[in-house]
C-alpha positions in Angstrom: -8.8 13.1 22.7 -6.5 12.4 19.5 -3.7 15.0 18.7 -4.4 18.4 17.0 -1.9 20.9 15.5 -0.9 22.5 18.6 0.1 19.6 20.5 2.0 18.3 17.8 3.8 21.7 16.7 4.4 21.6 21.2 5.7 17.8 20.9 8.2 18.0 18.0 9.4 21.7 19.6 9.9 20.0 22.6 11.7 17.2 21.3 13.8 18.8 18.8 12.2 17.2 15.8 10.9 18.0 12.4 9.5 16.6 9.7 12.0 14.3 7.4 11.3 14.6 4.1 14.0 12.0 3.0 11.8 9.7 5.2 8.3 10.8 3.7 7.3 12.4 6.7 3.7 14.2 6.4 2.0 13.9 9.8 -2.0 14.3 10.3 -2.7 17.0 12.2 -6.3 16.9 12.2 -8.1 14.4 14.9 -10.9 14.5 13.0 -9.7 12.8 9.6 -8.2 10.4 12.2 -11.2 9.4 13.9 -12.9 8.8 10.1 -10.0 7.0 8.8 -11.2 4.3 11.6 -14.6 4.4 11.2 -14.3 4.0 7.5 -11.4 1.0 8.5 -14.2 0.1 10.2 -12.3 -0.9 13.4 -13.8 -3.0 16.7 -12.5 -4.3 19.5 -12.0 -7.8 18.3 -9.4 -6.1 15.7 -5.6 -6.6 15.0 -4.0 -3.8 13.7 -0.3 -2.9 11.9 0.2 0.4 11.6 3.7 1.7 9.5 4.8 5.2 10.2 2.7 6.1 13.3 4.9 9.1 13.7 3.8 11.2 16.8 0.7 8.8 17.0 -1.9 10.9 15.4 -3.6 8.3 13.9 -2.5 5.6 16.9 -4.5 7.1 19.7 -7.6 6.6 17.8 -6.7 3.3 16.3 -6.2 2.1 19.9 -9.5 3.6 21.3 -10.7 0.9 18.6 -8.6 -2.1 18.2 -8.1 -5.3 20.5 -4.2 -4.4 19.5 -2.3 -2.8 17.4 1.6 -2.7 16.4 3.2 0.2 15.3 6.1 -0.4 13.0 8.4 3.5 12.5 11.7 3.7 10.6 12.6 7.0 12.8 14.4 6.1 16.1 14.2 9.8 17.1 9.9 9.7 17.1 10.3 6.5 19.6 10.5 8.9 22.3 7.7 11.1 21.9 5.6 8.4 20.5 6.1 6.4 23.8 5.1 10.0 25.6 2.1 10.5 24.0 0.5 6.8 24.5 1.7 7.2 27.9 0.0 10.1 28.6 -3.4 8.7 27.5 -2.9 5.8 29.0 -2.6 3.9 26.1 -1.2 0.1 26.6 -2.6 -1.7 23.3 0.1 -0.6 21.2 3.5 -2.3 20.7 6.1 -0.1 19.3 8.4 -1.6 16.6 11.5 0.1 15.6 11.9 -1.2 12.2 12.1 -0.7 8.0 8.6 -1.2 6.8 10.0 -2.6 4.1 12.1 -5.3 5.6 10.3 -5.8 8.6 10.3 -10.1 9.6 5.9 -9.6 9.6 5.7 -13.2 10.6 7.7 -12.6 13.9 5.6 -8.6 14.9 2.3 -10.3 14.1 2.4 -13.5 15.4 0.2 -12.5 17.9 -2.8 -12.8 15.3 -3.8 -15.0 12.9 -5.2 -12.3 10.8 -4.7 -8.5 10.7 -5.8 -4.9 9.6 -3.1 -2.5 8.4 -4.4 0.9 8.8 -2.1 3.7 8.0 -0.8 7.3 6.8 1.8 5.9 4.6 5.3 7.6 3.8 4.9 8.5 0.5 8.2 7.2 -0.6 7.4 3.5 0.5 3.5 3.4 -0.5 3.5 1.4 -3.3 6.7 -1.1 -2.8 4.9 -1.7 0.8 1.6 -2.3 -0.7 2.5 -4.8 -3.5 5.0 -6.7 -1.1 2.5 -7.1 1.6 -0.2 -8.5 -0.5 2.8 -10.9 -2.6 4.3 -12.2 1.1 2.6 -11.5 4.1 -0.9 -13.4 3.7 -2.0 -12.6 7.6 -2.6 -9.3 6.1 -6.3 -9.5 4.4 -7.3 -5.6 4.4 -5.7 -2.6 3.9 -6.7 1.2 4.6 -4.1 3.4 3.7 -3.5 7.2 2.6 -1.7 7.7 -0.2 -0.9 10.7 -2.5 -3.8 11.1 -4.6 -1.8 10.2 -8.1 -0.7 7.3 -6.6 -4.0 6.1 -4.9 -5.6 6.6 -8.5 -2.7 4.5 -9.7 -3.3 1.8 -7.6 -7.0 1.3 -8.3 -6.9 1.9 -12.2 -8.5 -0.3 -14.4 -7.3 -1.7 -18.0 -8.2 0.6 -20.8 -7.1 3.6 -18.2 -4.0 5.8 -19.1 -3.2 5.2 -15.3 -3.3 1.5 -15.5 0.3 0.3 -14.8 1.6 -3.1 -13.7 1.0 -1.4 -10.1 -2.7 -1.9 -10.9 -2.1 -5.4 -12.8 -0.4 -6.7 -9.5 -2.6 -5.5 -6.8 -5.4 -6.1 -8.6 -4.6 -10.0 -9.1 -3.9 -10.3 -5.3 -6.9 -7.7 -4.5 -9.8 -5.4 -4.5 -8.9 -1.7 -4.1 -11.1 1.3 -4.4 -10.7 5.2 -3.8 -13.0 6.1 -0.9 -12.3 9.4 0.3 -10.2 12.3 -0.4 -8.3 14.1 2.2 -6.9 17.5 2.5 -3.8 19.0 1.9 -4.6 20.8 4.5 -4.6 18.4 7.4 -0.8 17.8 7.7 2.4 19.4 9.1 4.2 19.8 6.5 1.6 20.7 3.9 2.2 18.1 0.8 1.8 19.7 -2.9 -1.0 17.2 -3.5 -4.4 16.1 -2.0 -4.4 12.6 -0.7 -6.7 9.5 -0.9 -7.7 6.7 1.0 -7.8 3.2 -0.3 -9.4 0.4 0.7 -7.2 -2.9 0.0 -9.2 -6.4 0.5 -7.4 -8.9 -0.3 -8.8 -11.7 -2.6 -9.5 -15.5 -1.5 -6.5 -17.5 -2.0 -8.3 -19.8 -4.7 -8.7 -16.7 -6.8 -5.1 -16.8 -6.4 -4.7 -19.3 -9.2 -1.3 -18.7 -11.3 1.5 -21.1 -10.1 4.9 -19.8 -9.5 6.4 -20.1 -12.9 3.6 -18.3 -14.5 3.6 -15.8 -12.3 6.6 -14.7 -12.3 7.0 -15.2 -16.1 3.2 -12.8 -15.9 4.7 -9.8 -14.3 7.9 -10.4 -16.0 6.3 -9.3 -19.0 4.2 -7.1 -17.9 7.5 -5.2 -16.7 9.1 -5.1 -20.0 5.7 -4.4 -21.7 4.9 -0.8 -19.7 8.7 0.0 -19.3 7.6 1.6 -22.9 3.8 1.8 -22.4 3.3 3.9 -25.4 4.7 1.0 -27.9 2.8 -2.3 -29.2 3.2 -5.3 -27.3 4.6 -6.4 -30.1 7.7 -4.4 -30.1 8.0 -4.9 -26.5 8.1 -7.9 -26.5 9.8 -9.0 -29.9 12.4 -10.8 -28.3 10.1 -13.2 -26.3 7.0 -13.6 -28.4 6.6 -13.0 -32.5 3.6 -10.9 -33.2 2.3 -14.4 -34.9 2.8 -16.0 -31.5 1.0 -13.3 -29.8 -2.1 -13.3 -32.2 -2.4 -16.9 -31.8 -3.9 -16.8 -28.6 -6.1 -14.1 -29.4 -4.5 -10.7 -28.4 -3.8 -7.9 -31.0 -0.3 -7.1 -30.9 -0.9 -4.0 -32.2 -1.9 -3.2 -28.5 -0.7 -1.4 -25.8 0.3 -2.5 -22.5 -2.5 -0.8 -21.0 -5.3 -2.2 -22.7 -4.7 -5.6 -21.8 -6.1 -7.3 -18.9 -4.7 -10.2 -16.1 -6.3 -13.1 -18.0 -4.4 -11.6 -21.6 -1.4 -11.2 -19.9 -1.8 -14.7 -18.2 -2.1 -16.2 -22.0 0.9 -14.1 -23.1 3.0 -15.9 -20.1 1.8 -19.3 -20.8 2.8 -19.0 -24.7 5.8 -17.6 -23.6 6.6 -20.5 -21.7 5.6 -23.2 -24.5 8.0 -20.9 -27.1 10.5 -21.1 -24.5 10.0 -24.9 -23.7 
């Protein structure tokens, strides 16, 4: 049986704990929502799952009932005893707890027990975007994610070119994966209650053969994007003027008066290649 609000409050009080604002902790306290997340993630008894920020185990216990094995990565050492008790009381033995910073964890080591993993997590709001991007960029064994993030963060992750929410984040995420908001989660199912609702974002890694940028072009592309998006209201002929002239931008078929959120990945690639030719 999942963890409800009263049990979570009792556990926190018994261990003298409180959700940490500094760590972005908002604990899921509705077992029905936790069960829904597991269903949407399509977890089966053959799946290996990594969870980030398990807290007191609201989602962990539901994942453990469905998956073959769980690796739960938690930064807050004070939650470890409480989480261990929750798992022990329910006789759950397929969860490995790892005390680590999720942004710095050695995933090659802690996820060595299986070749492929799904990441399913209620992500702490302050690490959600950098964590998703670093996993996609560095850890190919994670092939699928279902992450719960703040509503605005989720919309930015899934934004497409030509929309106001499109950014360097969506550009990079879109290179490595497809992403879609699949459900809205009310702020009422968290303790403490956040100021905004959350969303579930489903992310599926693209096949390796689709990631066809060589290392140099990849670095140059996202370097240009970072510069341009730092002044997103300006035309690219202005933001990229120290790297490419308006004529050079025009030469690859791109209007220099466009703004960065209107450019698709293939167009950023053209700009990256042009800038490397200019340098060379």
